[in-house]
A tleap script that builds the chain and sets N, CA, C and O, in Angstrom:
source leaprc.protein.ff14SB
mol = sequence {
  NMET LEU LEU LYS LEU LEU LYS GLY LYS ILE
  HIE ARG ALA THR VAL THR ALA ILE LYS VAL
  ASP TYR PRO GLY SER VAL ALA VAL ASP SER
  GLU LEU LEU ASP ALA ALA GLY ILE MET PRO
  TYR GLU SER VAL LEU MET ALA ASN VAL SER
  SER GLY ALA ARG ALA GLU THR TYR VAL ILE
  PRO ALA PRO ALA GLY SER GLY THR VAL LYS
  VAL LEU GLY ALA ALA ALA LEU LYS PHE ASN
  PRO GLY ASP ILE VAL ILE PHE LEU ASN PHE
  ALA PHE TYR THR ALA GLU GLU ALA ALA GLN
  HIE LYS PRO LYS VAL VAL LEU VAL ASP ASP
  LYS ASN ALA ILE GLU ARG ILE CLEU
}
set mol.1.N position { -28.626 -57.127 4.766 }
set mol.1.CA position { -27.205 -56.973 4.631 }
set mol.1.C position { -26.914 -55.449 4.541 }
set mol.1.O position { -27.632 -54.664 3.921 }
set mol.2.N position { -25.769 -55.104 5.233 }
set mol.2.CA position { -25.352 -53.655 5.198 }
set mol.2.C position { -24.166 -53.581 4.209 }
set mol.2.O position { -23.393 -54.519 4.014 }
set mol.3.N position { -24.103 -52.455 3.643 }
set mol.3.CA position { -22.962 -52.134 2.677 }
set mol.3.C position { -22.152 -50.975 3.264 }
set mol.3.O position { -22.687 -49.993 3.778 }
set mol.4.N position { -20.855 -51.143 3.161 }
set mol.4.CA position { -19.897 -50.075 3.698 }
set mol.4.C position { -19.666 -49.220 2.471 }
set mol.4.O position { -19.183 -49.663 1.429 }
set mol.5.N position { -20.056 -47.914 2.670 }
set mol.5.CA position { -19.761 -46.919 1.619 }
set mol.5.C position { -19.040 -45.721 2.142 }
set mol.5.O position { -19.039 -45.471 3.347 }
set mol.6.N position { -18.437 -44.987 1.280 }
set mol.6.CA position { -17.794 -43.715 1.660 }
set mol.6.C position { -18.868 -42.787 2.080 }
set mol.6.O position { -19.828 -42.579 1.339 }
set mol.7.N position { -18.746 -42.206 3.265 }
set mol.7.CA position { -19.673 -41.256 3.864 }
set mol.7.C position { -19.132 -39.851 3.603 }
set mol.7.O position { -19.872 -39.009 3.094 }
set mol.8.N position { -17.938 -39.580 3.915 }
set mol.8.CA position { -17.343 -38.258 3.819 }
set mol.8.C position { -15.850 -38.333 3.456 }
set mol.8.O position { -15.173 -39.318 3.751 }
set mol.9.N position { -15.371 -37.292 2.824 }
set mol.9.CA position { -13.931 -37.295 2.423 }
set mol.9.C position { -13.522 -35.897 2.412 }
set mol.9.O position { -14.260 -35.032 1.942 }
set mol.10.N position { -12.279 -35.614 2.950 }
set mol.10.CA position { -11.573 -34.405 2.816 }
set mol.10.C position { -10.350 -34.733 1.892 }
set mol.10.O position { -9.511 -35.571 2.221 }
set mol.11.N position { -10.298 -34.094 0.827 }
set mol.11.CA position { -9.376 -34.461 -0.349 }
set mol.11.C position { -8.191 -33.493 -0.361 }
set mol.11.O position { -8.361 -32.280 -0.480 }
set mol.12.N position { -6.985 -34.061 -0.236 }
set mol.12.CA position { -5.747 -33.306 -0.421 }
set mol.12.C position { -5.516 -32.161 0.600 }
set mol.12.O position { -5.146 -31.037 0.261 }
set mol.13.N position { -5.763 -32.538 1.873 }
set mol.13.CA position { -5.435 -31.518 2.891 }
set mol.13.C position { -3.863 -31.600 3.189 }
set mol.13.O position { -3.210 -32.612 2.935 }
set mol.14.N position { -3.351 -30.511 3.716 }
set mol.14.CA position { -1.938 -30.497 3.986 }
set mol.14.C position { -1.772 -30.580 5.553 }
set mol.14.O position { -2.338 -29.832 6.350 }
set mol.15.N position { -0.888 -31.631 5.878 }
set mol.15.CA position { -0.549 -31.793 7.367 }
set mol.15.C position { 0.201 -30.505 7.832 }
set mol.15.O position { 1.191 -30.080 7.236 }
set mol.16.N position { -0.337 -29.915 8.934 }
set mol.16.CA position { 0.232 -28.652 9.395 }
set mol.16.C position { 1.236 -28.945 10.588 }
set mol.16.O position { 2.120 -28.134 10.864 }
set mol.17.N position { 1.075 -30.096 11.263 }
set mol.17.CA position { 1.853 -30.376 12.420 }
set mol.17.C position { 1.667 -31.804 12.794 }
set mol.17.O position { 0.657 -32.418 12.452 }
set mol.18.N position { 2.650 -32.359 13.508 }
set mol.18.CA position { 2.623 -33.627 14.068 }
set mol.18.C position { 3.043 -33.625 15.532 }
set mol.18.O position { 3.845 -32.780 15.931 }
set mol.19.N position { 2.519 -34.561 16.359 }
set mol.19.CA position { 2.959 -34.712 17.709 }
set mol.19.C position { 2.914 -36.127 18.130 }
set mol.19.O position { 1.821 -36.633 18.387 }
set mol.20.N position { 4.043 -36.832 18.227 }
set mol.20.CA position { 4.021 -38.250 18.518 }
set mol.20.C position { 3.641 -38.460 20.009 }
set mol.20.O position { 2.921 -39.424 20.268 }
set mol.21.N position { 4.032 -37.700 20.948 }
set mol.21.CA position { 3.799 -37.853 22.317 }
set mol.21.C position { 2.365 -37.373 22.674 }
set mol.21.O position { 2.186 -36.312 23.271 }
set mol.22.N position { 1.360 -38.181 22.292 }
set mol.22.CA position { -0.039 -37.889 22.392 }
set mol.22.C position { -0.776 -39.171 22.454 }
set mol.22.O position { -0.295 -40.097 21.802 }
set mol.23.N position { -1.879 -39.388 23.137 }
set mol.23.CA position { -2.611 -40.685 23.114 }
set mol.23.C position { -3.106 -41.151 21.790 }
set mol.23.O position { -3.399 -42.337 21.643 }
set mol.24.N position { -3.222 -40.261 20.780 }
set mol.24.CA position { -3.636 -40.632 19.440 }
set mol.24.C position { -4.736 -39.719 18.914 }
set mol.24.O position { -5.302 -38.926 19.666 }
set mol.25.N position { -5.035 -39.828 17.645 }
set mol.25.CA position { -6.068 -39.158 16.887 }
set mol.25.C position { -5.384 -38.141 15.924 }
set mol.25.O position { -4.164 -38.076 15.767 }
set mol.26.N position { -6.298 -37.356 15.301 }
set mol.26.CA position { -5.799 -36.289 14.407 }
set mol.26.C position { -6.739 -35.115 14.574 }
set mol.26.O position { -7.955 -35.284 14.484 }
set mol.27.N position { -6.229 -33.980 14.806 }
set mol.27.CA position { -6.962 -32.743 14.966 }
set mol.27.C position { -7.160 -32.047 13.567 }
set mol.27.O position { -6.205 -31.707 12.868 }
set mol.28.N position { -8.438 -31.870 13.226 }
set mol.28.CA position { -8.788 -31.320 11.935 }
set mol.28.C position { -9.702 -30.080 12.149 }
set mol.28.O position { -10.636 -30.108 12.951 }
set mol.29.N position { -9.418 -29.078 11.457 }
set mol.29.CA position { -10.244 -27.860 11.373 }
set mol.29.C position { -11.773 -28.239 11.361 }
set mol.29.O position { -12.233 -28.924 10.448 }
set mol.30.N position { -12.480 -27.814 12.312 }
set mol.30.CA position { -13.913 -28.191 12.437 }
set mol.30.C position { -14.764 -27.800 11.193 }
set mol.30.O position { -15.768 -28.453 10.906 }
set mol.31.N position { -14.369 -26.763 10.480 }
set mol.31.CA position { -15.149 -26.404 9.245 }
set mol.31.C position { -15.037 -27.499 8.243 }
set mol.31.O position { -16.022 -27.792 7.565 }
set mol.32.N position { -13.849 -28.153 8.097 }
set mol.32.CA position { -13.691 -29.189 7.139 }
set mol.32.C position { -14.480 -30.433 7.586 }
set mol.32.O position { -15.115 -31.104 6.771 }
set mol.33.N position { -14.428 -30.725 8.892 }
set mol.33.CA position { -15.251 -31.887 9.415 }
set mol.33.C position { -16.685 -31.674 9.216 }
set mol.33.O position { -17.335 -32.615 8.762 }
set mol.34.N position { -17.278 -30.558 9.494 }
set mol.34.CA position { -18.640 -30.291 9.261 }
set mol.34.C position { -19.003 -30.425 7.785 }
set mol.34.O position { -19.990 -31.082 7.454 }
set mol.35.N position { -18.224 -29.816 6.895 }
set mol.35.CA position { -18.480 -29.880 5.498 }
set mol.35.C position { -18.492 -31.301 4.930 }
set mol.35.O position { -19.249 -31.629 4.016 }
set mol.36.N position { -17.633 -32.117 5.503 }
set mol.36.CA position { -17.546 -33.586 5.077 }
set mol.36.C position { -18.555 -34.503 5.814 }
set mol.36.O position { -18.705 -35.676 5.470 }
set mol.37.N position { -19.240 -33.942 6.832 }
set mol.37.CA position { -20.151 -34.773 7.629 }
set mol.37.C position { -19.451 -35.690 8.530 }
set mol.37.O position { -19.973 -36.759 8.846 }
set mol.38.N position { -18.270 -35.327 8.974 }
set mol.38.CA position { -17.489 -36.170 9.879 }
set mol.38.C position { -17.627 -35.622 11.311 }
set mol.38.O position { -17.299 -34.464 11.572 }
set mol.39.N position { -18.129 -36.491 12.261 }
set mol.39.CA position { -18.349 -36.023 13.600 }
set mol.39.C position { -17.023 -36.169 14.461 }
set mol.39.O position { -16.169 -37.008 14.175 }
set mol.40.N position { -16.912 -35.350 15.470 }
set mol.40.CA position { -15.764 -35.456 16.437 }
set mol.40.C position { -15.770 -36.878 16.940 }
set mol.40.O position { -16.839 -37.423 17.212 }
set mol.41.N position { -14.619 -37.495 17.074 }
set mol.41.CA position { -14.299 -38.800 17.569 }
set mol.41.C position { -14.738 -39.904 16.542 }
set mol.41.O position { -14.675 -41.092 16.859 }
set mol.42.N position { -15.141 -39.538 15.427 }
set mol.42.CA position { -15.547 -40.596 14.403 }
set mol.42.C position { -14.229 -41.076 13.755 }
set mol.42.O position { -13.255 -40.339 13.609 }
set mol.43.N position { -14.277 -42.347 13.384 }
set mol.43.CA position { -13.198 -42.942 12.778 }
set mol.43.C position { -12.912 -42.491 11.367 }
set mol.43.O position { -13.863 -42.283 10.613 }
set mol.44.N position { -11.572 -42.313 10.925 }
set mol.44.CA position { -11.183 -41.941 9.644 }
set mol.44.C position { -9.992 -42.767 9.233 }
set mol.44.O position { -9.137 -43.125 10.044 }
set mol.45.N position { -9.963 -43.046 8.005 }
set mol.45.CA position { -8.770 -43.567 7.357 }
set mol.45.C position { -7.990 -42.429 6.681 }
set mol.45.O position { -8.525 -41.681 5.862 }
set mol.46.N position { -6.676 -42.324 7.064 }
set mol.46.CA position { -5.891 -41.244 6.579 }
set mol.46.C position { -4.954 -41.860 5.531 }
set mol.46.O position { -4.194 -42.767 5.872 }
set mol.47.N position { -4.977 -41.388 4.225 }
set mol.47.CA position { -4.059 -41.843 3.256 }
set mol.47.C position { -3.053 -40.706 2.971 }
set mol.47.O position { -3.460 -39.597 2.627 }
set mol.48.N position { -1.809 -40.966 3.107 }
set mol.48.CA position { -0.746 -39.968 2.835 }
set mol.48.C position { -0.421 -40.056 1.343 }
set mol.48.O position { 0.147 -41.050 0.890 }
set mol.49.N position { -0.759 -39.076 0.620 }
set mol.49.CA position { -0.445 -38.964 -0.749 }
set mol.49.C position { 1.019 -38.864 -1.023 }
set mol.49.O position { 1.525 -39.382 -2.019 }
set mol.50.N position { 1.665 -38.226 -0.171 }
set mol.50.CA position { 3.095 -37.863 -0.245 }
set mol.50.C position { 3.961 -39.154 -0.130 }
set mol.50.O position { 4.983 -39.289 -0.802 }
set mol.51.N position { 3.516 -40.093 0.742 }
set mol.51.CA position { 4.376 -41.319 1.001 }
set mol.51.C position { 3.749 -42.601 0.710 }
set mol.51.O position { 4.457 -43.599 0.571 }
set mol.52.N position { 2.401 -42.663 0.600 }
set mol.52.CA position { 1.704 -43.860 0.344 }
set mol.52.C position { 1.286 -44.453 1.752 }
set mol.52.O position { 0.547 -45.438 1.768 }
set mol.53.N position { 1.714 -43.912 2.888 }
set mol.53.CA position { 1.334 -44.563 4.131 }
set mol.53.C position { -0.180 -44.395 4.356 }
set mol.53.O position { -0.842 -43.541 3.766 }
set mol.54.N position { -0.686 -45.277 5.258 }
set mol.54.CA position { -2.099 -45.225 5.670 }
set mol.54.C position { -2.237 -45.383 7.124 }
set mol.54.O position { -1.465 -46.165 7.679 }
set mol.55.N position { -3.101 -44.758 7.811 }
set mol.55.CA position { -3.349 -45.003 9.210 }
set mol.55.C position { -4.844 -44.733 9.512 }
set mol.55.O position { -5.460 -43.839 8.931 }
set mol.56.N position { -5.386 -45.514 10.412 }
set mol.56.CA position { -6.738 -45.351 10.809 }
set mol.56.C position { -6.743 -44.885 12.289 }
set mol.56.O position { -6.095 -45.458 13.165 }
set mol.57.N position { -7.527 -43.794 12.497 }
set mol.57.CA position { -7.660 -43.235 13.816 }
set mol.57.C position { -8.990 -42.478 13.942 }
set mol.57.O position { -9.917 -42.736 13.174 }
set mol.58.N position { -9.088 -41.598 14.849 }
set mol.58.CA position { -10.321 -40.837 15.039 }
set mol.58.C position { -10.054 -39.344 14.950 }
set mol.58.O position { -8.918 -38.950 15.212 }
set mol.59.N position { -10.969 -38.506 14.614 }
set mol.59.CA position { -10.702 -37.065 14.596 }
set mol.59.C position { -11.212 -36.382 15.830 }
set mol.59.O position { -12.196 -36.775 16.457 }
set mol.60.N position { -10.479 -35.324 16.144 }
set mol.60.CA position { -10.950 -34.341 17.174 }
set mol.60.C position { -11.029 -32.980 16.505 }
set mol.60.O position { -10.235 -32.691 15.610 }
set mol.61.N position { -11.911 -32.187 16.892 }
set mol.61.CA position { -12.082 -30.920 16.253 }
set mol.61.C position { -11.037 -29.857 16.542 }
set mol.61.O position { -10.712 -29.644 17.710 }
set mol.62.N position { -10.501 -29.187 15.554 }
set mol.62.CA position { -9.509 -28.123 15.803 }
set mol.62.C position { -10.384 -26.838 15.552 }
set mol.62.O position { -11.446 -26.932 14.937 }
set mol.63.N position { -9.941 -25.688 16.019 }
set mol.63.CA position { -10.740 -24.403 15.768 }
set mol.63.C position { -11.127 -24.182 14.326 }
set mol.63.O position { -10.310 -24.341 13.418 }
set mol.64.N position { -12.366 -23.818 14.121 }
set mol.64.CA position { -12.877 -23.529 12.842 }
set mol.64.C position { -12.156 -22.432 12.153 }
set mol.64.O position { -11.928 -21.378 12.745 }
set mol.65.N position { -11.760 -22.648 10.840 }
set mol.65.CA position { -11.092 -21.685 10.164 }
set mol.65.C position { -9.560 -21.648 10.397 }
set mol.65.O position { -8.848 -20.816 9.834 }
set mol.66.N position { -9.089 -22.575 11.244 }
set mol.66.CA position { -7.660 -22.496 11.558 }
set mol.66.C position { -6.753 -23.201 10.486 }
set mol.66.O position { -5.553 -22.942 10.401 }
set mol.67.N position { -7.356 -24.060 9.713 }
set mol.67.CA position { -6.621 -24.804 8.648 }
set mol.67.C position { -5.789 -25.945 9.296 }
set mol.67.O position { -4.900 -26.497 8.649 }
set mol.68.N position { -6.066 -26.280 10.516 }
set mol.68.CA position { -5.273 -27.246 11.276 }
set mol.68.C position { -5.529 -28.661 10.819 }
set mol.68.O position { -6.664 -29.124 10.701 }
set mol.69.N position { -4.397 -29.336 10.564 }
set mol.69.CA position { -4.480 -30.835 10.395 }
set mol.69.C position { -3.239 -31.330 11.076 }
set mol.69.O position { -2.159 -31.413 10.492 }
set mol.70.N position { -3.438 -31.670 12.388 }
set mol.70.CA position { -2.322 -32.079 13.253 }
set mol.70.C position { -2.427 -33.588 13.611 }
set mol.70.O position { -3.320 -34.012 14.344 }
set mol.71.N position { -1.529 -34.329 13.093 }
set mol.71.CA position { -1.539 -35.804 13.364 }
set mol.71.C position { -0.893 -36.103 14.702 }
set mol.71.O position { 0.220 -35.649 14.966 }
set mol.72.N position { -1.563 -36.848 15.540 }
set mol.72.CA position { -1.212 -37.028 16.919 }
set mol.72.C position { -0.964 -38.451 17.158 }
set mol.72.O position { -1.569 -39.300 16.503 }
set mol.73.N position { -0.075 -38.774 18.097 }
set mol.73.CA position { 0.160 -40.163 18.510 }
set mol.73.C position { 0.990 -40.964 17.516 }
set mol.73.O position { 1.702 -40.393 16.689 }
set mol.74.N position { 0.895 -42.317 17.600 }
set mol.74.CA position { 1.715 -43.178 16.728 }
set mol.74.C position { 1.572 -42.903 15.271 }
set mol.74.O position { 2.536 -43.075 14.525 }
set mol.75.N position { 0.348 -42.459 14.794 }
set mol.75.CA position { 0.152 -42.155 13.362 }
set mol.75.C position { 1.092 -41.053 12.915 }
set mol.75.O position { 1.417 -40.935 11.733 }
set mol.76.N position { 1.535 -40.226 13.901 }
set mol.76.CA position { 2.445 -39.152 13.509 }
set mol.76.C position { 3.819 -39.607 12.921 }
set mol.76.O position { 4.549 -38.840 12.294 }
set mol.77.N position { 4.110 -40.908 13.171 }
set mol.77.CA position { 5.298 -41.440 12.697 }
set mol.77.C position { 5.264 -41.731 11.163 }
set mol.77.O position { 6.280 -41.981 10.514 }
set mol.78.N position { 3.980 -41.674 10.633 }
set mol.78.CA position { 3.804 -41.887 9.202 }
set mol.78.C position { 3.561 -40.662 8.408 }
set mol.78.O position { 3.407 -40.750 7.190 }
set mol.79.N position { 3.517 -39.520 9.027 }
set mol.79.CA position { 3.224 -38.263 8.420 }
set mol.79.C position { 4.185 -37.179 8.880 }
set mol.79.O position { 4.752 -37.231 9.972 }
set mol.80.N position { 4.347 -36.184 7.991 }
set mol.80.CA position { 5.196 -35.082 8.237 }
set mol.80.C position { 4.545 -33.781 7.834 }
set mol.80.O position { 3.786 -33.739 6.866 }
set mol.81.N position { 4.839 -32.686 8.587 }
set mol.81.CA position { 4.210 -31.408 8.117 }
set mol.81.C position { 4.539 -31.145 6.621 }
set mol.81.O position { 5.678 -31.312 6.187 }
set mol.82.N position { 3.546 -30.745 5.880 }
set mol.82.CA position { 3.644 -30.508 4.491 }
set mol.82.C position { 3.092 -31.714 3.657 }
set mol.82.O position { 2.789 -31.533 2.477 }
set mol.83.N position { 2.956 -32.942 4.248 }
set mol.83.CA position { 2.437 -34.035 3.496 }
set mol.83.C position { 0.990 -33.770 3.066 }
set mol.83.O position { 0.235 -33.106 3.776 }
set mol.84.N position { 0.621 -34.287 1.917 }
set mol.84.CA position { -0.763 -34.190 1.408 }
set mol.84.C position { -1.490 -35.432 1.906 }
set mol.84.O position { -0.968 -36.540 1.784 }
set mol.85.N position { -2.693 -35.264 2.467 }
set mol.85.CA position { -3.456 -36.338 3.065 }
set mol.85.C position { -4.875 -36.345 2.569 }
set mol.85.O position { -5.454 -35.302 2.265 }
set mol.86.N position { -5.403 -37.484 2.493 }
set mol.86.CA position { -6.839 -37.694 2.162 }
set mol.86.C position { -7.446 -38.373 3.381 }
set mol.86.O position { -6.945 -39.401 3.837 }
set mol.87.N position { -8.554 -37.783 3.925 }
set mol.87.CA position { -9.254 -38.426 4.962 }
set mol.87.C position { -10.552 -39.077 4.414 }
set mol.87.O position { -11.374 -38.419 3.777 }
set mol.88.N position { -10.700 -40.377 4.683 }
set mol.88.CA position { -11.833 -41.181 4.261 }
set mol.88.C position { -12.669 -41.633 5.437 }
set mol.88.O position { -12.139 -42.168 6.411 }
set mol.89.N position { -13.961 -41.425 5.355 }
set mol.89.CA position { -14.843 -41.816 6.429 }
set mol.89.C position { -16.065 -42.647 5.844 }
set mol.89.O position { -16.766 -42.245 4.915 }
set mol.90.N position { -16.222 -43.788 6.468 }
set mol.90.CA position { -17.165 -44.753 5.946 }
set mol.90.C position { -18.278 -45.012 6.916 }
set mol.90.O position { -18.144 -44.860 8.130 }
set mol.91.N position { -19.420 -45.421 6.313 }
set mol.91.CA position { -20.614 -45.817 7.190 }
set mol.91.C position { -21.327 -47.024 6.588 }
set mol.91.O position { -21.125 -47.346 5.417 }
set mol.92.N position { -22.106 -47.648 7.331 }
set mol.92.CA position { -22.904 -48.818 6.776 }
set mol.92.C position { -24.262 -48.377 6.439 }
set mol.92.O position { -24.884 -47.609 7.174 }
set mol.93.N position { -24.776 -48.884 5.249 }
set mol.93.CA position { -26.127 -48.473 4.788 }
set mol.93.C position { -26.828 -49.744 4.424 }
set mol.93.O position { -26.173 -50.751 4.155 }
set mol.94.N position { -28.124 -49.737 4.404 }
set mol.94.CA position { -28.941 -50.766 3.820 }
set mol.94.C position { -28.876 -50.656 2.248 }
set mol.94.O position { -28.461 -49.620 1.728 }
set mol.95.N position { -29.223 -51.560 1.620 }
set mol.95.CA position { -29.261 -51.488 0.100 }
set mol.95.C position { -30.128 -50.407 -0.362 }
set mol.95.O position { -29.797 -49.768 -1.361 }
set mol.96.N position { -31.246 -50.129 0.291 }
set mol.96.CA position { -32.112 -49.031 -0.065 }
set mol.96.C position { -31.469 -47.718 0.225 }
set mol.96.O position { -31.527 -46.818 -0.612 }
set mol.97.N position { -30.870 -47.563 1.343 }
set mol.97.CA position { -30.139 -46.285 1.680 }
set mol.97.C position { -28.940 -46.048 0.682 }
set mol.97.O position { -28.670 -44.934 0.234 }
set mol.98.N position { -28.285 -47.138 0.392 }
set mol.98.CA position { -27.058 -47.076 -0.513 }
set mol.98.C position { -27.485 -46.580 -1.895 }
set mol.98.O position { -26.770 -45.816 -2.544 }
set mol.99.N position { -28.668 -47.032 -2.332 }
set mol.99.CA position { -29.088 -46.631 -3.705 }
set mol.99.C position { -29.269 -45.103 -3.793 }
set mol.99.O position { -29.138 -44.536 -4.878 }
set mol.100.N position { -29.574 -44.415 -2.644 }
set mol.100.CA position { -29.837 -43.022 -2.664 }
set mol.100.C position { -28.615 -42.199 -2.107 }
set mol.100.O position { -28.614 -40.968 -2.077 }
set mol.101.N position { -27.643 -42.936 -1.699 }
set mol.101.CA position { -26.551 -42.203 -0.952 }
set mol.101.C position { -25.579 -41.531 -1.901 }
set mol.101.O position { -25.263 -42.029 -2.981 }
set mol.102.N position { -25.115 -40.361 -1.438 }
set mol.102.CA position { -24.049 -39.525 -2.126 }
set mol.102.C position { -23.129 -39.049 -1.065 }
set mol.102.O position { -23.543 -38.283 -0.195 }
set mol.103.N position { -21.853 -39.481 -1.095 }
set mol.103.CA position { -20.882 -38.958 -0.074 }
set mol.103.C position { -20.657 -37.467 -0.186 }
set mol.103.O position { -20.862 -36.874 -1.245 }
set mol.104.N position { -20.243 -36.876 0.891 }
set mol.104.CA position { -19.807 -35.489 0.937 }
set mol.104.C position { -18.313 -35.436 0.660 }
set mol.104.O position { -17.584 -36.022 1.460 }
set mol.105.N position { -17.788 -34.828 -0.340 }
set mol.105.CA position { -16.426 -34.769 -0.738 }
set mol.105.C position { -16.010 -33.322 -0.652 }
set mol.105.O position { -16.576 -32.492 -1.363 }
set mol.106.N position { -15.086 -32.991 0.152 }
set mol.106.CA position { -14.603 -31.628 0.358 }
set mol.106.C position { -13.220 -31.455 -0.205 }
set mol.106.O position { -12.280 -32.092 0.269 }
set mol.107.N position { -13.060 -30.574 -1.246 }
set mol.107.CA position { -11.808 -30.326 -1.823 }
set mol.107.C position { -11.216 -29.064 -1.142 }
set mol.107.O position { -11.912 -28.058 -1.001 }
set mol.108.N position { -9.935 -29.121 -0.723 }
set mol.108.CA position { -9.334 -27.957 -0.037 }
set mol.108.C position { -8.154 -27.487 -0.855 }
set mol.108.O position { -7.597 -28.193 -1.696 }
set mol.109.N position { -7.809 -26.245 -0.555 }
set mol.109.CA position { -6.574 -25.604 -1.071 }
set mol.109.C position { -5.388 -25.859 -0.360 }
set mol.109.O position { -5.433 -26.694 0.543 }
set mol.110.N position { -4.276 -25.249 -0.631 }
set mol.110.CA position { -2.937 -25.532 0.012 }
set mol.110.C position { -2.943 -25.040 1.430 }
set mol.110.O position { -2.037 -25.402 2.181 }
set mol.111.N position { -3.900 -24.239 1.856 }
set mol.111.CA position { -4.027 -23.734 3.241 }
set mol.111.C position { -5.086 -24.346 4.022 }
set mol.111.O position { -5.423 -23.889 5.114 }
set mol.112.N position { -5.643 -25.413 3.470 }
set mol.112.CA position { -6.768 -26.317 4.075 }
set mol.112.C position { -8.079 -25.451 4.202 }
set mol.112.O position { -8.852 -25.624 5.144 }
set mol.113.N position { -8.291 -24.552 3.259 }
set mol.113.CA position { -9.551 -23.796 3.227 }
set mol.113.C position { -10.421 -24.551 2.185 }
set mol.113.O position { -9.875 -25.086 1.220 }
set mol.114.N position { -11.695 -24.600 2.353 }
set mol.114.CA position { -12.546 -25.249 1.413 }
set mol.114.C position { -12.626 -24.550 0.086 }
set mol.114.O position { -12.952 -23.366 0.013 }
set mol.115.N position { -12.319 -25.308 -1.000 }
set mol.115.CA position { -12.395 -24.785 -2.366 }
set mol.115.C position { -13.793 -25.140 -2.937 }
set mol.115.O position { -14.457 -24.292 -3.534 }
set mol.116.N position { -14.191 -26.307 -2.757 }
set mol.116.CA position { -15.568 -26.662 -3.158 }
set mol.116.C position { -15.957 -27.970 -2.543 }
set mol.116.O position { -15.117 -28.745 -2.086 }
set mol.117.N position { -17.254 -28.202 -2.540 }
set mol.117.CA position { -17.865 -29.522 -2.048 }
set mol.117.C position { -18.549 -30.149 -3.251 }
set mol.117.O position { -19.340 -29.536 -3.968 }
set mol.118.N position { -18.182 -31.430 -3.421 }
set mol.118.CA position { -18.809 -32.248 -4.514 }
set mol.118.C position { -19.989 -32.990 -3.971 }
set mol.118.O position { -20.649 -33.724 -4.707 }
savepdb mol mol.pdb
quit
């Protein structure tokens, strides 16, 4: 049996831009993705702290150090610039792997720079 656990999390990032007319996804500063162990094109659940909305999509890397969090495509209808968002990334683990697993949780400041990693 496999267990679905949190693999990586970017906590309380600020949406910097939206663009509805785009095929989909969310562009995220690649430094944040690397720190959270989230690969380009990997699935994420986005939780909008400001509105309660949720959307599932995939990430594309934005330039490192840019602070970019740009919601693209239909998900942009649920987010606005300035909204606070949490990115949740999950993976499947065996029971043995799960017993040793610790997710990478990245806390960011109001400019989407890394404050600390838990």
